[in-house]
MIDREN-129000 format. One line per field, with one value per residue: residue number from 1; residue in one letter; chain; y, z, x of N, C-alpha, C, O in turn. Coordinates in Angstrom, 2 decimals. Last residue first. Layout:
N
k <- NUM / ... .
r <- A / ... .
c <- A / ... .
n.v <- Y / ... .
n.w <- Z / ... .
n.u <- X / ... .
ca.v <- Y / ... .
ca.w <- Z / ... .
ca.u <- X / ... .
c.v <- Y / ... .
c.w <- Z / ... .
c.u <- X / ... .
o.v <- Y / ... .
o.w <- Z / ... .
o.u <- X / ... .
//
This chain:
92
k <- 92 / 91 / 90 / 89 / 88 / 87 / 86 / 85 / 84 / 83 / 82 / 81 / 80 / 79 / 78 / 77 / 76 / 75 / 74 / 73 / 72 / 71 / 70 / 69 / 68 / 67 / 66 / 65 / 64 / 63 / 62 / 61 / 60 / 59 / 58 / 57 / 56 / 55 / 54 / 53 / 52 / 51 / 50 / 49 / 48 / 47 / 46 / 45 / 44 / 43 / 42 / 41 / 40 / 39 / 38 / 37 / 36 / 35 / 34 / 33 / 32 / 31 / 30 / 29 / 28 / 27 / 26 / 25 / 24 / 23 / 22 / 21 / 20 / 19 / 18 / 17 / 16 / 15 / 14 / 13 / 12 / 11 / 10 / 9 / 8 / 7 / 6 / 5 / 4 / 3 / 2 / 1 .
r <- Q / R / I / F / S / R / T / I / T / N / S / S / Q / Q / L / T / L / F / Y / T / G / Q / P / L / D / N / L / D / L / E / L / M / A / A / G / S / V / Q / G / S / M / L / L / S / G / T / L / D / Q / V / K / W / H / V / Q / E / G / S / N / S / W / R / V / Q / L / L / S / A / A / P / N / P / Y / L / A / V / V / H / L / S / G / E / E / I / S / T / G / E / L / T / Y / E .
c <- A / A / A / A / A / A / A / A / A / A / A / A / A / A / A / A / A / A / A / A / A / A / A / A / A / A / A / A / A / A / A / A / A / A / A / A / A / A / A / A / A / A / A / A / A / A / A / A / A / A / A / A / A / A / A / A / A / A / A / A / A / A / A / A / A / A / A / A / A / A / A / A / A / A / A / A / A / A / A / A / A / A / A / A / A / A / A / A / A / A / A / A .
n.v <- 29.65 / 32.48 / 32.95 / 35.89 / 38.13 / 40.94 / 43.47 / 46.38 / 49.29 / 52.05 / 54.04 / 52.71 / 49.45 / 47.80 / 45.63 / 43.95 / 40.95 / 40.19 / 36.66 / 35.07 / 33.16 / 33.09 / 35.66 / 36.72 / 36.33 / 34.84 / 35.36 / 36.98 / 36.84 / 38.32 / 39.07 / 39.55 / 41.61 / 44.33 / 47.38 / 47.60 / 47.34 / 47.98 / 47.77 / 46.42 / 45.03 / 45.39 / 47.26 / 46.57 / 45.62 / 43.29 / 41.48 / 42.83 / 44.01 / 44.44 / 46.25 / 47.79 / 49.43 / 49.12 / 50.94 / 49.43 / 46.96 / 44.01 / 42.67 / 40.10 / 38.54 / 36.77 / 36.04 / 33.52 / 33.40 / 31.56 / 29.71 / 28.88 / 29.80 / 28.19 / 29.26 / 29.42 / 32.23 / 34.04 / 35.26 / 37.51 / 40.62 / 42.95 / 46.71 / 48.27 / 48.91 / 49.10 / 48.57 / 46.10 / 46.74 / 45.86 / 46.93 / 46.74 / 46.99 / 46.52 / 45.74 / 45.16 .
n.w <- 95.40 / 96.92 / 100.57 / 102.52 / 105.30 / 106.76 / 108.48 / 109.78 / 112.03 / 114.03 / 113.75 / 111.88 / 110.54 / 107.48 / 106.61 / 103.43 / 102.73 / 99.71 / 98.36 / 95.99 / 93.56 / 90.37 / 90.06 / 90.39 / 90.39 / 92.31 / 94.80 / 96.81 / 100.12 / 102.82 / 105.82 / 109.28 / 111.40 / 110.05 / 110.56 / 106.48 / 104.42 / 101.61 / 99.09 / 96.80 / 95.18 / 94.23 / 94.01 / 94.08 / 96.09 / 94.92 / 95.35 / 95.99 / 98.16 / 99.30 / 101.50 / 103.52 / 106.37 / 108.76 / 110.99 / 114.16 / 115.51 / 115.36 / 115.96 / 115.48 / 112.14 / 109.29 / 105.79 / 103.47 / 99.65 / 96.78 / 95.87 / 96.92 / 99.20 / 102.03 / 103.99 / 103.49 / 106.07 / 108.91 / 112.33 / 113.32 / 113.84 / 115.27 / 116.21 / 119.13 / 120.90 / 123.64 / 123.42 / 125.28 / 126.95 / 128.68 / 131.19 / 132.44 / 135.14 / 135.59 / 138.09 / 139.44 .
n.u <- -25.03 / -23.77 / -22.73 / -22.41 / -21.32 / -22.98 / -22.99 / -24.56 / -25.09 / -26.94 / -28.01 / -30.79 / -29.91 / -29.17 / -27.06 / -26.07 / -24.33 / -21.93 / -21.10 / -19.35 / -20.75 / -23.13 / -25.18 / -28.32 / -30.94 / -31.76 / -32.27 / -34.25 / -34.39 / -36.39 / -36.13 / -37.85 / -39.11 / -40.90 / -41.11 / -39.80 / -37.08 / -35.83 / -32.89 / -30.70 / -28.15 / -25.42 / -22.86 / -19.52 / -17.62 / -16.29 / -17.83 / -20.90 / -24.03 / -26.98 / -28.81 / -31.50 / -32.70 / -35.14 / -37.67 / -37.78 / -38.57 / -37.68 / -34.75 / -33.20 / -33.76 / -33.10 / -33.37 / -32.85 / -32.37 / -32.89 / -31.20 / -29.24 / -26.74 / -24.11 / -26.72 / -30.39 / -29.86 / -29.03 / -30.34 / -29.95 / -28.38 / -29.96 / -29.77 / -31.45 / -33.78 / -31.90 / -28.29 / -26.03 / -23.06 / -20.63 / -18.10 / -15.28 / -12.73 / -9.60 / -7.03 / -3.75 .
ca.v <- 28.77 / 32.24 / 32.48 / 34.57 / 37.02 / 39.53 / 43.06 / 44.86 / 48.42 / 50.45 / 54.29 / 53.84 / 50.21 / 49.27 / 45.52 / 44.93 / 41.59 / 40.80 / 38.51 / 35.31 / 33.84 / 31.82 / 34.91 / 36.95 / 37.04 / 34.03 / 35.10 / 36.12 / 37.44 / 37.12 / 39.62 / 39.03 / 41.14 / 43.17 / 46.51 / 47.71 / 46.56 / 48.94 / 48.32 / 47.04 / 44.88 / 44.94 / 47.77 / 47.11 / 46.56 / 44.60 / 41.39 / 41.52 / 43.96 / 43.17 / 45.73 / 46.34 / 49.25 / 48.34 / 50.28 / 50.11 / 48.28 / 44.95 / 43.63 / 40.20 / 39.78 / 37.07 / 36.87 / 34.05 / 33.68 / 32.05 / 30.47 / 28.25 / 29.31 / 28.82 / 29.74 / 28.58 / 30.77 / 34.42 / 33.68 / 35.84 / 39.31 / 41.89 / 45.59 / 48.07 / 49.16 / 49.13 / 49.51 / 46.24 / 46.58 / 45.74 / 46.58 / 47.55 / 46.42 / 47.57 / 45.18 / 45.92 .
ca.w <- 94.67 / 95.67 / 98.97 / 102.42 / 103.86 / 106.73 / 106.92 / 110.42 / 110.94 / 113.99 / 113.67 / 112.86 / 111.16 / 108.45 / 106.83 / 105.03 / 102.75 / 101.43 / 98.39 / 97.21 / 94.05 / 91.61 / 89.44 / 91.10 / 89.15 / 90.69 / 94.26 / 95.25 / 98.82 / 102.10 / 104.34 / 108.35 / 111.52 / 110.48 / 110.92 / 107.92 / 105.11 / 102.94 / 99.64 / 97.94 / 95.08 / 93.19 / 94.71 / 93.66 / 96.53 / 94.24 / 96.57 / 95.26 / 97.13 / 98.62 / 100.29 / 103.47 / 104.95 / 108.15 / 109.15 / 113.45 / 115.32 / 114.06 / 116.41 / 116.42 / 112.92 / 110.19 / 107.11 / 104.58 / 100.90 / 97.93 / 94.68 / 95.32 / 98.96 / 100.94 / 103.32 / 103.78 / 105.90 / 107.71 / 111.03 / 114.14 / 112.97 / 115.73 / 115.17 / 118.27 / 119.60 / 123.05 / 123.49 / 124.14 / 127.13 / 127.55 / 131.05 / 132.02 / 134.75 / 135.26 / 137.36 / 138.86 .
ca.u <- -24.09 / -24.77 / -22.23 / -23.29 / -21.09 / -22.40 / -22.29 / -23.96 / -24.47 / -26.40 / -26.79 / -30.81 / -30.81 / -28.83 / -28.13 / -25.49 / -25.43 / -21.67 / -21.63 / -19.56 / -20.19 / -22.67 / -23.91 / -26.93 / -30.51 / -31.80 / -30.82 / -34.11 / -33.73 / -36.54 / -36.06 / -37.42 / -38.35 / -40.54 / -41.97 / -40.38 / -38.00 / -36.03 / -34.42 / -31.35 / -29.37 / -26.14 / -24.15 / -20.51 / -18.38 / -15.28 / -16.05 / -20.18 / -22.85 / -25.92 / -27.91 / -30.68 / -32.36 / -34.15 / -36.99 / -37.68 / -38.76 / -38.26 / -35.37 / -34.37 / -33.31 / -33.77 / -32.49 / -33.88 / -31.69 / -33.34 / -31.82 / -28.98 / -28.08 / -24.73 / -25.44 / -29.35 / -29.84 / -28.77 / -30.01 / -30.05 / -29.00 / -28.46 / -30.10 / -29.98 / -33.69 / -33.19 / -29.25 / -26.84 / -24.54 / -20.98 / -19.52 / -16.12 / -14.07 / -10.55 / -8.32 / -4.77 .
c.v <- 28.25 / 30.50 / 31.76 / 33.73 / 36.41 / 39.13 / 41.74 / 44.43 / 47.20 / 49.51 / 52.86 / 54.27 / 51.45 / 49.37 / 47.18 / 44.97 / 42.88 / 41.47 / 38.98 / 36.90 / 34.03 / 32.76 / 33.88 / 35.52 / 37.27 / 34.95 / 34.65 / 36.66 / 36.56 / 37.52 / 38.14 / 40.02 / 40.23 / 43.08 / 44.92 / 47.05 / 47.78 / 47.70 / 48.63 / 47.31 / 46.18 / 44.83 / 46.33 / 46.64 / 47.11 / 45.95 / 42.74 / 41.77 / 42.45 / 43.59 / 44.67 / 46.56 / 48.13 / 48.78 / 49.87 / 49.83 / 49.57 / 46.51 / 44.00 / 41.35 / 39.34 / 37.85 / 36.86 / 34.91 / 34.40 / 32.61 / 31.84 / 29.45 / 29.43 / 28.48 / 28.61 / 29.58 / 30.77 / 32.44 / 34.25 / 35.03 / 38.26 / 41.09 / 44.38 / 46.74 / 48.66 / 49.40 / 48.85 / 47.40 / 46.50 / 45.87 / 46.83 / 46.38 / 47.27 / 46.66 / 46.50 / 45.22 .
c.w <- 93.64 / 94.91 / 98.07 / 100.54 / 103.50 / 105.53 / 107.39 / 108.93 / 111.05 / 112.30 / 113.73 / 112.56 / 112.06 / 109.24 / 107.80 / 105.29 / 104.21 / 101.50 / 99.88 / 97.44 / 95.27 / 92.04 / 90.79 / 90.53 / 89.27 / 90.09 / 92.67 / 95.27 / 97.86 / 100.50 / 104.04 / 106.94 / 110.95 / 110.71 / 111.12 / 108.55 / 106.60 / 103.17 / 101.33 / 98.13 / 96.31 / 93.42 / 93.82 / 94.25 / 95.65 / 95.16 / 96.18 / 96.11 / 96.92 / 97.75 / 100.17 / 101.93 / 104.97 / 106.59 / 109.19 / 111.45 / 114.78 / 114.18 / 115.17 / 116.41 / 114.33 / 111.32 / 107.50 / 105.58 / 102.04 / 99.15 / 95.64 / 95.03 / 97.24 / 100.29 / 103.30 / 103.33 / 104.84 / 107.30 / 109.87 / 113.49 / 113.50 / 114.93 / 115.16 / 117.27 / 118.47 / 121.53 / 122.62 / 124.56 / 125.38 / 127.62 / 129.43 / 131.55 / 133.97 / 134.90 / 136.95 / 138.02 .
c.u <- -24.45 / -24.66 / -23.60 / -22.68 / -22.15 / -22.31 / -22.36 / -23.89 / -24.00 / -25.97 / -26.27 / -29.07 / -30.40 / -29.60 / -28.16 / -26.72 / -25.18 / -23.27 / -21.37 / -19.74 / -20.08 / -21.21 / -23.23 / -26.16 / -28.44 / -30.97 / -30.95 / -33.04 / -33.88 / -35.47 / -35.97 / -37.25 / -37.35 / -39.48 / -42.03 / -41.54 / -38.51 / -37.20 / -34.48 / -32.39 / -29.59 / -28.07 / -25.15 / -21.96 / -19.26 / -16.07 / -15.67 / -18.73 / -21.74 / -25.11 / -27.15 / -29.67 / -31.52 / -33.96 / -35.70 / -37.50 / -39.00 / -38.99 / -35.78 / -35.33 / -33.69 / -33.10 / -33.61 / -32.74 / -32.74 / -32.93 / -32.67 / -29.90 / -28.26 / -25.98 / -24.26 / -28.17 / -30.72 / -28.68 / -29.85 / -29.90 / -28.82 / -29.00 / -29.20 / -30.52 / -32.01 / -32.74 / -30.11 / -28.22 / -24.99 / -22.54 / -19.93 / -17.27 / -14.84 / -11.87 / -9.34 / -5.70 .
o.v <- 27.52 / 30.39 / 30.78 / 34.40 / 36.38 / 39.59 / 41.44 / 44.97 / 46.79 / 49.22 / 52.65 / 54.72 / 51.20 / 49.43 / 47.55 / 44.51 / 42.85 / 42.30 / 38.41 / 37.89 / 33.21 / 33.13 / 34.20 / 34.43 / 37.79 / 34.51 / 34.11 / 37.80 / 35.37 / 38.48 / 37.16 / 41.12 / 39.96 / 43.98 / 44.30 / 46.47 / 48.45 / 47.27 / 49.20 / 47.08 / 46.83 / 44.67 / 46.58 / 45.62 / 48.07 / 47.07 / 43.39 / 42.16 / 41.37 / 43.58 / 44.05 / 47.34 / 47.59 / 48.57 / 50.60 / 48.77 / 50.42 / 47.09 / 44.26 / 41.20 / 38.34 / 37.79 / 36.91 / 34.52 / 35.45 / 31.89 / 32.91 / 30.21 / 30.00 / 27.37 / 28.23 / 30.51 / 31.59 / 31.60 / 35.17 / 33.98 / 37.93 / 40.74 / 44.49 / 45.99 / 48.84 / 49.92 / 48.29 / 47.28 / 46.83 / 45.12 / 47.90 / 45.16 / 48.38 / 45.58 / 47.31 / 44.28 .
o.w <- 93.02 / 93.80 / 98.43 / 99.58 / 104.38 / 104.65 / 108.44 / 108.15 / 111.96 / 111.57 / 113.43 / 111.47 / 113.00 / 108.59 / 108.59 / 104.52 / 105.29 / 100.66 / 100.84 / 97.07 / 95.96 / 91.10 / 91.96 / 90.64 / 88.50 / 89.23 / 92.06 / 95.56 / 98.07 / 99.83 / 104.71 / 106.75 / 111.54 / 110.49 / 111.89 / 108.01 / 107.37 / 102.31 / 102.06 / 97.18 / 96.66 / 92.58 / 92.66 / 94.94 / 96.07 / 95.14 / 96.87 / 97.27 / 97.52 / 96.55 / 101.15 / 101.20 / 105.93 / 105.72 / 109.94 / 110.87 / 114.85 / 113.34 / 114.19 / 116.74 / 114.48 / 111.41 / 106.92 / 105.97 / 101.82 / 100.00 / 95.11 / 94.11 / 96.49 / 100.46 / 104.29 / 102.55 / 104.77 / 107.83 / 109.69 / 113.84 / 114.09 / 115.17 / 115.08 / 117.54 / 117.27 / 121.10 / 121.56 / 125.54 / 124.46 / 128.33 / 128.92 / 131.61 / 134.40 / 134.34 / 137.77 / 137.32 .
o.u <- -23.69 / -24.14 / -24.26 / -22.30 / -23.01 / -23.04 / -21.79 / -24.67 / -23.28 / -26.92 / -25.10 / -28.74 / -29.65 / -30.65 / -27.29 / -27.56 / -24.58 / -23.61 / -20.85 / -19.10 / -20.69 / -20.51 / -22.99 / -26.71 / -27.62 / -30.20 / -30.02 / -32.69 / -33.65 / -35.85 / -35.63 / -37.77 / -36.30 / -38.67 / -42.75 / -42.49 / -37.82 / -37.97 / -33.67 / -33.14 / -28.60 / -28.96 / -25.50 / -22.04 / -19.92 / -15.56 / -14.88 / -18.64 / -21.80 / -25.41 / -26.74 / -30.28 / -30.97 / -34.81 / -35.05 / -37.26 / -39.89 / -39.69 / -35.08 / -36.51 / -34.39 / -31.88 / -34.69 / -31.64 / -33.34 / -33.46 / -32.97 / -29.59 / -27.47 / -26.49 / -23.63 / -28.38 / -31.64 / -27.95 / -30.65 / -29.36 / -27.80 / -30.16 / -27.97 / -31.46 / -31.81 / -31.71 / -29.86 / -28.96 / -24.24 / -23.20 / -19.61 / -17.13 / -15.18 / -11.73 / -9.77 / -5.35 .
//
């Protein structure tokens, strides 16, 4: 007996296309596929402390200046409507 289930991607959903360079020295570029809605973003350290945050409207790219962050591992969270994506990156 087999069960078939489909997976679909809703229009307007957020998908991270690229996060580079990773590791990053001073500038991190983030690109995603959907630019139709406002995207809220935040950077947190490994303890969950909020270090940076903001929002982008009508664009599918974000450049983060990392010069104020010490070397280490961080989490970037992007949120659009009900979609949330978190990716890790390293600050050299």
